MITI-544008 format. One record per residue (C-alpha): y negated, x negated, z; residue number from 1; residue in three letters. Coordinates in Angstrom, 1 decimal. Layout:
N
<pt><c2>Y</c2><c1>X</c1><c3>Z</c3><num>NUM</num><residuo>Ala</residuo></pt>
...
***
This chain:
173
<pt><c2>17.5</c2><c1>-18.1</c1><c3>73.0</c3><num>1</num><residuo>Unk</residuo></pt>
<pt><c2>16.7</c2><c1>-21.8</c1><c3>74.1</c3><num>2</num><residuo>Unk</residuo></pt>
<pt><c2>13.4</c2><c1>-22.6</c1><c3>75.6</c3><num>3</num><residuo>Unk</residuo></pt>
<pt><c2>10.6</c2><c1>-23.2</c1><c3>73.2</c3><num>4</num><residuo>Unk</residuo></pt>
<pt><c2>11.1</c2><c1>-27.0</c1><c3>73.8</c3><num>5</num><residuo>Unk</residuo></pt>
<pt><c2>14.5</c2><c1>-27.1</c1><c3>72.5</c3><num>6</num><residuo>Unk</residuo></pt>
<pt><c2>13.8</c2><c1>-25.0</c1><c3>69.9</c3><num>7</num><residuo>Unk</residuo></pt>
<pt><c2>10.9</c2><c1>-27.5</c1><c3>68.5</c3><num>8</num><residuo>Unk</residuo></pt>
<pt><c2>11.7</c2><c1>-28.9</c1><c3>64.8</c3><num>9</num><residuo>Unk</residuo></pt>
<pt><c2>11.4</c2><c1>-32.8</c1><c3>65.4</c3><num>10</num><residuo>Unk</residuo></pt>
<pt><c2>12.3</c2><c1>-35.7</c1><c3>63.6</c3><num>11</num><residuo>Unk</residuo></pt>
<pt><c2>15.6</c2><c1>-37.3</c1><c3>64.2</c3><num>12</num><residuo>Unk</residuo></pt>
<pt><c2>16.4</c2><c1>-41.2</c1><c3>64.1</c3><num>13</num><residuo>Unk</residuo></pt>
<pt><c2>18.2</c2><c1>-41.9</c1><c3>61.1</c3><num>14</num><residuo>Unk</residuo></pt>
<pt><c2>18.5</c2><c1>-45.2</c1><c3>58.8</c3><num>15</num><residuo>Unk</residuo></pt>
<pt><c2>18.4</c2><c1>-43.7</c1><c3>55.5</c3><num>16</num><residuo>Unk</residuo></pt>
<pt><c2>15.2</c2><c1>-44.0</c1><c3>53.5</c3><num>17</num><residuo>Unk</residuo></pt>
<pt><c2>13.9</c2><c1>-42.0</c1><c3>50.6</c3><num>18</num><residuo>Unk</residuo></pt>
<pt><c2>10.8</c2><c1>-41.7</c1><c3>48.6</c3><num>19</num><residuo>Unk</residuo></pt>
<pt><c2>8.9</c2><c1>-38.7</c1><c3>48.2</c3><num>20</num><residuo>Unk</residuo></pt>
<pt><c2>5.6</c2><c1>-37.6</c1><c3>46.2</c3><num>21</num><residuo>Unk</residuo></pt>
<pt><c2>4.2</c2><c1>-34.3</c1><c3>47.4</c3><num>22</num><residuo>Unk</residuo></pt>
<pt><c2>2.2</c2><c1>-32.4</c1><c3>44.4</c3><num>23</num><residuo>Unk</residuo></pt>
<pt><c2>-0.4</c2><c1>-30.1</c1><c3>45.5</c3><num>24</num><residuo>Unk</residuo></pt>
<pt><c2>0.1</c2><c1>-26.9</c1><c3>42.9</c3><num>25</num><residuo>Unk</residuo></pt>
<pt><c2>-1.8</c2><c1>-24.8</c1><c3>44.8</c3><num>26</num><residuo>Unk</residuo></pt>
<pt><c2>-5.3</c2><c1>-23.9</c1><c3>44.8</c3><num>27</num><residuo>Unk</residuo></pt>
<pt><c2>-6.0</c2><c1>-24.7</c1><c3>48.2</c3><num>28</num><residuo>Unk</residuo></pt>
<pt><c2>-6.6</c2><c1>-28.5</c1><c3>49.6</c3><num>29</num><residuo>Unk</residuo></pt>
<pt><c2>-3.5</c2><c1>-29.1</c1><c3>51.4</c3><num>30</num><residuo>Unk</residuo></pt>
<pt><c2>-2.6</c2><c1>-31.4</c1><c3>54.5</c3><num>31</num><residuo>Unk</residuo></pt>
<pt><c2>0.9</c2><c1>-33.1</c1><c3>54.7</c3><num>32</num><residuo>Unk</residuo></pt>
<pt><c2>2.4</c2><c1>-33.3</c1><c3>58.1</c3><num>33</num><residuo>Unk</residuo></pt>
<pt><c2>4.9</c2><c1>-35.2</c1><c3>59.6</c3><num>34</num><residuo>Unk</residuo></pt>
<pt><c2>6.9</c2><c1>-33.8</c1><c3>62.5</c3><num>35</num><residuo>Unk</residuo></pt>
<pt><c2>7.4</c2><c1>-36.6</c1><c3>64.9</c3><num>36</num><residuo>Unk</residuo></pt>
<pt><c2>10.1</c2><c1>-37.3</c1><c3>67.2</c3><num>37</num><residuo>Unk</residuo></pt>
<pt><c2>8.5</c2><c1>-35.0</c1><c3>69.5</c3><num>38</num><residuo>Unk</residuo></pt>
<pt><c2>7.8</c2><c1>-32.6</c1><c3>67.0</c3><num>39</num><residuo>Unk</residuo></pt>
<pt><c2>4.1</c2><c1>-32.8</c1><c3>67.2</c3><num>40</num><residuo>Unk</residuo></pt>
<pt><c2>2.5</c2><c1>-33.1</c1><c3>63.7</c3><num>41</num><residuo>Unk</residuo></pt>
<pt><c2>1.0</c2><c1>-36.1</c1><c3>62.4</c3><num>42</num><residuo>Unk</residuo></pt>
<pt><c2>-0.9</c2><c1>-36.1</c1><c3>59.5</c3><num>43</num><residuo>Unk</residuo></pt>
<pt><c2>-4.2</c2><c1>-38.4</c1><c3>59.5</c3><num>44</num><residuo>Unk</residuo></pt>
<pt><c2>-2.4</c2><c1>-41.5</c1><c3>57.4</c3><num>45</num><residuo>Unk</residuo></pt>
<pt><c2>-0.9</c2><c1>-39.2</c1><c3>54.9</c3><num>46</num><residuo>Unk</residuo></pt>
<pt><c2>-3.9</c2><c1>-37.6</c1><c3>53.7</c3><num>47</num><residuo>Unk</residuo></pt>
<pt><c2>-7.0</c2><c1>-37.8</c1><c3>51.8</c3><num>48</num><residuo>Unk</residuo></pt>
<pt><c2>-10.2</c2><c1>-36.8</c1><c3>54.0</c3><num>49</num><residuo>Unk</residuo></pt>
<pt><c2>-10.9</c2><c1>-33.5</c1><c3>52.5</c3><num>50</num><residuo>Unk</residuo></pt>
<pt><c2>-7.0</c2><c1>-32.7</c1><c3>51.8</c3><num>51</num><residuo>Unk</residuo></pt>
<pt><c2>-4.9</c2><c1>-33.1</c1><c3>48.9</c3><num>52</num><residuo>Unk</residuo></pt>
<pt><c2>-6.7</c2><c1>-31.7</c1><c3>46.0</c3><num>53</num><residuo>Unk</residuo></pt>
<pt><c2>-5.1</c2><c1>-29.2</c1><c3>43.2</c3><num>54</num><residuo>Unk</residuo></pt>
<pt><c2>-2.9</c2><c1>-31.4</c1><c3>40.8</c3><num>55</num><residuo>Unk</residuo></pt>
<pt><c2>-3.4</c2><c1>-34.6</c1><c3>43.3</c3><num>56</num><residuo>Unk</residuo></pt>
<pt><c2>-0.2</c2><c1>-36.1</c1><c3>44.8</c3><num>57</num><residuo>Unk</residuo></pt>
<pt><c2>0.5</c2><c1>-38.4</c1><c3>47.8</c3><num>58</num><residuo>Unk</residuo></pt>
<pt><c2>3.8</c2><c1>-40.7</c1><c3>47.8</c3><num>59</num><residuo>Unk</residuo></pt>
<pt><c2>5.2</c2><c1>-41.3</c1><c3>50.8</c3><num>60</num><residuo>Unk</residuo></pt>
<pt><c2>8.5</c2><c1>-43.3</c1><c3>52.1</c3><num>61</num><residuo>Unk</residuo></pt>
<pt><c2>10.1</c2><c1>-41.3</c1><c3>54.5</c3><num>62</num><residuo>Unk</residuo></pt>
<pt><c2>13.6</c2><c1>-41.0</c1><c3>56.2</c3><num>63</num><residuo>Unk</residuo></pt>
<pt><c2>16.1</c2><c1>-38.1</c1><c3>56.2</c3><num>64</num><residuo>Unk</residuo></pt>
<pt><c2>16.2</c2><c1>-35.9</c1><c3>58.8</c3><num>65</num><residuo>Unk</residuo></pt>
<pt><c2>12.0</c2><c1>-36.3</c1><c3>59.1</c3><num>66</num><residuo>Unk</residuo></pt>
<pt><c2>10.5</c2><c1>-32.9</c1><c3>58.7</c3><num>67</num><residuo>Unk</residuo></pt>
<pt><c2>7.3</c2><c1>-32.2</c1><c3>56.7</c3><num>68</num><residuo>Unk</residuo></pt>
<pt><c2>5.2</c2><c1>-29.2</c1><c3>56.7</c3><num>69</num><residuo>Unk</residuo></pt>
<pt><c2>2.0</c2><c1>-28.3</c1><c3>54.7</c3><num>70</num><residuo>Unk</residuo></pt>
<pt><c2>-1.3</c2><c1>-26.7</c1><c3>55.8</c3><num>71</num><residuo>Unk</residuo></pt>
<pt><c2>-4.5</c2><c1>-25.3</c1><c3>54.1</c3><num>72</num><residuo>Unk</residuo></pt>
<pt><c2>-7.0</c2><c1>-28.0</c1><c3>55.3</c3><num>73</num><residuo>Unk</residuo></pt>
<pt><c2>-9.7</c2><c1>-25.7</c1><c3>56.1</c3><num>74</num><residuo>Unk</residuo></pt>
<pt><c2>-7.9</c2><c1>-22.6</c1><c3>57.6</c3><num>75</num><residuo>Unk</residuo></pt>
<pt><c2>-4.7</c2><c1>-24.2</c1><c3>58.7</c3><num>76</num><residuo>Unk</residuo></pt>
<pt><c2>-2.7</c2><c1>-21.2</c1><c3>56.8</c3><num>77</num><residuo>Unk</residuo></pt>
<pt><c2>1.0</c2><c1>-22.1</c1><c3>55.7</c3><num>78</num><residuo>Unk</residuo></pt>
<pt><c2>1.3</c2><c1>-23.6</c1><c3>52.4</c3><num>79</num><residuo>Unk</residuo></pt>
<pt><c2>4.9</c2><c1>-24.1</c1><c3>51.2</c3><num>80</num><residuo>Unk</residuo></pt>
<pt><c2>7.0</c2><c1>-26.2</c1><c3>49.0</c3><num>81</num><residuo>Unk</residuo></pt>
<pt><c2>9.3</c2><c1>-25.2</c1><c3>46.0</c3><num>82</num><residuo>Unk</residuo></pt>
<pt><c2>13.0</c2><c1>-25.6</c1><c3>46.8</c3><num>83</num><residuo>Unk</residuo></pt>
<pt><c2>13.9</c2><c1>-24.3</c1><c3>43.3</c3><num>84</num><residuo>Unk</residuo></pt>
<pt><c2>12.5</c2><c1>-22.2</c1><c3>40.4</c3><num>85</num><residuo>Unk</residuo></pt>
<pt><c2>13.1</c2><c1>-19.1</c1><c3>42.5</c3><num>86</num><residuo>Unk</residuo></pt>
<pt><c2>13.1</c2><c1>-20.0</c1><c3>46.3</c3><num>87</num><residuo>Unk</residuo></pt>
<pt><c2>9.9</c2><c1>-21.7</c1><c3>48.4</c3><num>88</num><residuo>Unk</residuo></pt>
<pt><c2>10.3</c2><c1>-22.8</c1><c3>52.1</c3><num>89</num><residuo>Unk</residuo></pt>
<pt><c2>8.3</c2><c1>-23.9</c1><c3>55.1</c3><num>90</num><residuo>Unk</residuo></pt>
<pt><c2>9.8</c2><c1>-26.8</c1><c3>56.1</c3><num>91</num><residuo>Unk</residuo></pt>
<pt><c2>10.7</c2><c1>-29.8</c1><c3>53.9</c3><num>92</num><residuo>Unk</residuo></pt>
<pt><c2>13.7</c2><c1>-32.4</c1><c3>54.6</c3><num>93</num><residuo>Unk</residuo></pt>
<pt><c2>13.7</c2><c1>-35.1</c1><c3>52.5</c3><num>94</num><residuo>Unk</residuo></pt>
<pt><c2>17.1</c2><c1>-35.5</c1><c3>50.7</c3><num>95</num><residuo>Unk</residuo></pt>
<pt><c2>18.5</c2><c1>-38.8</c1><c3>49.3</c3><num>96</num><residuo>Unk</residuo></pt>
<pt><c2>17.4</c2><c1>-39.9</c1><c3>45.9</c3><num>97</num><residuo>Unk</residuo></pt>
<pt><c2>19.8</c2><c1>-38.7</c1><c3>42.8</c3><num>98</num><residuo>Unk</residuo></pt>
<pt><c2>21.3</c2><c1>-42.1</c1><c3>40.7</c3><num>99</num><residuo>Unk</residuo></pt>
<pt><c2>18.0</c2><c1>-43.2</c1><c3>38.4</c3><num>100</num><residuo>Unk</residuo></pt>
<pt><c2>15.3</c2><c1>-41.6</c1><c3>40.6</c3><num>101</num><residuo>Unk</residuo></pt>
<pt><c2>12.9</c2><c1>-43.9</c1><c3>42.2</c3><num>102</num><residuo>Unk</residuo></pt>
<pt><c2>10.9</c2><c1>-40.9</c1><c3>43.8</c3><num>103</num><residuo>Unk</residuo></pt>
<pt><c2>11.7</c2><c1>-37.0</c1><c3>44.2</c3><num>104</num><residuo>Unk</residuo></pt>
<pt><c2>8.7</c2><c1>-35.0</c1><c3>43.4</c3><num>105</num><residuo>Unk</residuo></pt>
<pt><c2>8.2</c2><c1>-31.8</c1><c3>45.3</c3><num>106</num><residuo>Unk</residuo></pt>
<pt><c2>5.6</c2><c1>-29.1</c1><c3>44.7</c3><num>107</num><residuo>Unk</residuo></pt>
<pt><c2>3.4</c2><c1>-27.3</c1><c3>47.2</c3><num>108</num><residuo>Unk</residuo></pt>
<pt><c2>2.4</c2><c1>-23.8</c1><c3>46.4</c3><num>109</num><residuo>Unk</residuo></pt>
<pt><c2>1.3</c2><c1>-21.0</c1><c3>48.1</c3><num>110</num><residuo>Unk</residuo></pt>
<pt><c2>3.5</c2><c1>-18.5</c1><c3>49.5</c3><num>111</num><residuo>Unk</residuo></pt>
<pt><c2>3.3</c2><c1>-14.9</c1><c3>49.1</c3><num>112</num><residuo>Unk</residuo></pt>
<pt><c2>1.2</c2><c1>-13.7</c1><c3>52.1</c3><num>113</num><residuo>Unk</residuo></pt>
<pt><c2>1.4</c2><c1>-10.1</c1><c3>53.7</c3><num>114</num><residuo>Unk</residuo></pt>
<pt><c2>-1.8</c2><c1>-8.0</c1><c3>53.0</c3><num>115</num><residuo>Unk</residuo></pt>
<pt><c2>-2.5</c2><c1>-8.5</c1><c3>56.6</c3><num>116</num><residuo>Unk</residuo></pt>
<pt><c2>-2.1</c2><c1>-12.3</c1><c3>56.6</c3><num>117</num><residuo>Unk</residuo></pt>
<pt><c2>-4.3</c2><c1>-12.4</c1><c3>53.6</c3><num>118</num><residuo>Unk</residuo></pt>
<pt><c2>-7.3</c2><c1>-10.1</c1><c3>55.2</c3><num>119</num><residuo>Unk</residuo></pt>
<pt><c2>-7.0</c2><c1>-12.3</c1><c3>58.3</c3><num>120</num><residuo>Unk</residuo></pt>
<pt><c2>-7.7</c2><c1>-15.6</c1><c3>55.9</c3><num>121</num><residuo>Unk</residuo></pt>
<pt><c2>-10.5</c2><c1>-14.0</c1><c3>54.3</c3><num>122</num><residuo>Unk</residuo></pt>
<pt><c2>-12.0</c2><c1>-12.9</c1><c3>57.7</c3><num>123</num><residuo>Unk</residuo></pt>
<pt><c2>-11.4</c2><c1>-16.6</c1><c3>58.9</c3><num>124</num><residuo>Unk</residuo></pt>
<pt><c2>-13.4</c2><c1>-17.8</c1><c3>56.2</c3><num>125</num><residuo>Unk</residuo></pt>
<pt><c2>-16.2</c2><c1>-15.5</c1><c3>56.0</c3><num>126</num><residuo>Unk</residuo></pt>
<pt><c2>-16.9</c2><c1>-14.5</c1><c3>59.5</c3><num>127</num><residuo>Unk</residuo></pt>
<pt><c2>-17.9</c2><c1>-17.4</c1><c3>62.0</c3><num>128</num><residuo>Unk</residuo></pt>
<pt><c2>-16.0</c2><c1>-17.7</c1><c3>65.3</c3><num>129</num><residuo>Unk</residuo></pt>
<pt><c2>-19.2</c2><c1>-16.9</c1><c3>67.3</c3><num>130</num><residuo>Unk</residuo></pt>
<pt><c2>-19.3</c2><c1>-13.6</c1><c3>65.4</c3><num>131</num><residuo>Unk</residuo></pt>
<pt><c2>-15.6</c2><c1>-12.2</c1><c3>65.6</c3><num>132</num><residuo>Unk</residuo></pt>
<pt><c2>-16.3</c2><c1>-10.8</c1><c3>69.1</c3><num>133</num><residuo>Unk</residuo></pt>
<pt><c2>-19.2</c2><c1>-8.4</c1><c3>67.4</c3><num>134</num><residuo>Unk</residuo></pt>
<pt><c2>-16.7</c2><c1>-6.8</c1><c3>65.1</c3><num>135</num><residuo>Unk</residuo></pt>
<pt><c2>-15.7</c2><c1>-3.4</c1><c3>65.3</c3><num>136</num><residuo>Unk</residuo></pt>
<pt><c2>-12.2</c2><c1>-4.0</c1><c3>65.1</c3><num>137</num><residuo>Unk</residuo></pt>
<pt><c2>-9.2</c2><c1>-3.8</c1><c3>67.5</c3><num>138</num><residuo>Unk</residuo></pt>
<pt><c2>-9.0</c2><c1>-6.6</c1><c3>70.0</c3><num>139</num><residuo>Unk</residuo></pt>
<pt><c2>-5.6</c2><c1>-7.7</c1><c3>68.8</c3><num>140</num><residuo>Unk</residuo></pt>
<pt><c2>-7.1</c2><c1>-8.4</c1><c3>65.5</c3><num>141</num><residuo>Unk</residuo></pt>
<pt><c2>-10.0</c2><c1>-10.2</c1><c3>67.1</c3><num>142</num><residuo>Unk</residuo></pt>
<pt><c2>-7.3</c2><c1>-12.5</c1><c3>68.7</c3><num>143</num><residuo>Unk</residuo></pt>
<pt><c2>-5.3</c2><c1>-13.0</c1><c3>65.7</c3><num>144</num><residuo>Unk</residuo></pt>
<pt><c2>-8.9</c2><c1>-14.0</c1><c3>63.7</c3><num>145</num><residuo>Unk</residuo></pt>
<pt><c2>-9.6</c2><c1>-16.2</c1><c3>66.5</c3><num>146</num><residuo>Unk</residuo></pt>
<pt><c2>-6.1</c2><c1>-17.8</c1><c3>67.4</c3><num>147</num><residuo>Unk</residuo></pt>
<pt><c2>-3.8</c2><c1>-17.5</c1><c3>64.2</c3><num>148</num><residuo>Unk</residuo></pt>
<pt><c2>-0.2</c2><c1>-18.3</c1><c3>64.6</c3><num>149</num><residuo>Unk</residuo></pt>
<pt><c2>0.6</c2><c1>-21.2</c1><c3>62.8</c3><num>150</num><residuo>Unk</residuo></pt>
<pt><c2>3.9</c2><c1>-21.8</c1><c3>64.1</c3><num>151</num><residuo>Unk</residuo></pt>
<pt><c2>7.0</c2><c1>-22.4</c1><c3>62.4</c3><num>152</num><residuo>Unk</residuo></pt>
<pt><c2>9.1</c2><c1>-19.4</c1><c3>61.5</c3><num>153</num><residuo>Unk</residuo></pt>
<pt><c2>12.3</c2><c1>-18.5</c1><c3>63.4</c3><num>154</num><residuo>Unk</residuo></pt>
<pt><c2>14.5</c2><c1>-18.8</c1><c3>60.2</c3><num>155</num><residuo>Unk</residuo></pt>
<pt><c2>13.3</c2><c1>-22.2</c1><c3>59.6</c3><num>156</num><residuo>Unk</residuo></pt>
<pt><c2>14.0</c2><c1>-23.3</c1><c3>63.3</c3><num>157</num><residuo>Unk</residuo></pt>
<pt><c2>17.6</c2><c1>-21.8</c1><c3>62.8</c3><num>158</num><residuo>Unk</residuo></pt>
<pt><c2>18.0</c2><c1>-23.6</c1><c3>59.8</c3><num>159</num><residuo>Unk</residuo></pt>
<pt><c2>16.9</c2><c1>-26.7</c1><c3>61.3</c3><num>160</num><residuo>Unk</residuo></pt>
<pt><c2>19.4</c2><c1>-26.1</c1><c3>64.3</c3><num>161</num><residuo>Unk</residuo></pt>
<pt><c2>22.3</c2><c1>-25.8</c1><c3>61.9</c3><num>162</num><residuo>Unk</residuo></pt>
<pt><c2>21.0</c2><c1>-28.9</c1><c3>59.9</c3><num>163</num><residuo>Unk</residuo></pt>
<pt><c2>21.0</c2><c1>-31.4</c1><c3>63.1</c3><num>164</num><residuo>Unk</residuo></pt>
<pt><c2>24.7</c2><c1>-29.9</c1><c3>64.5</c3><num>165</num><residuo>Unk</residuo></pt>
<pt><c2>26.1</c2><c1>-30.2</c1><c3>61.0</c3><num>166</num><residuo>Unk</residuo></pt>
<pt><c2>28.8</c2><c1>-33.1</c1><c3>60.9</c3><num>167</num><residuo>Unk</residuo></pt>
<pt><c2>27.2</c2><c1>-34.9</c1><c3>58.5</c3><num>168</num><residuo>Unk</residuo></pt>
<pt><c2>24.1</c2><c1>-35.7</c1><c3>60.9</c3><num>169</num><residuo>Unk</residuo></pt>
<pt><c2>24.4</c2><c1>-38.6</c1><c3>63.3</c3><num>170</num><residuo>Unk</residuo></pt>
<pt><c2>21.6</c2><c1>-39.3</c1><c3>65.7</c3><num>171</num><residuo>Unk</residuo></pt>
<pt><c2>21.5</c2><c1>-42.9</c1><c3>66.0</c3><num>172</num><residuo>Unk</residuo></pt>
<pt><c2>19.1</c2><c1>-42.8</c1><c3>69.0</c3><num>173</num><residuo>Unk</residuo></pt>
***
């Protein structure tokens, strides 16, 4: 397995631009995040101060091979985008606009969280951080409440590695 720095999802330099409109279809306020050329999240210029509200959108001119992720504005929990009617995904890669379209609409939705993930989310909302240590629960759960894993899944990293190693992708750096 490559070191984590090699497995980081990041933007590649490309010249092909596209226009994307991210539409929040989840009940949560969403932060739209671009992963820059070092794989670091950048979000300030793409979002309203208090997050993207339900049924609100933000239009962004971006480039192919510039990955985007989405987080709950308050908790940092993952929000997914709708790839098609039956599939949701964690990392969005812009696509070329089909003929006749000036902007590609992308719907942001809640993923199906596991029961454990959902319970941790509720605990983060209900219990102040300074009171977590007083809970009568295992230390591992306390740590998960205080330091949630917001990393990108191994499946998404594998898809990214396949994408950047495909013959169609040319890094013009």
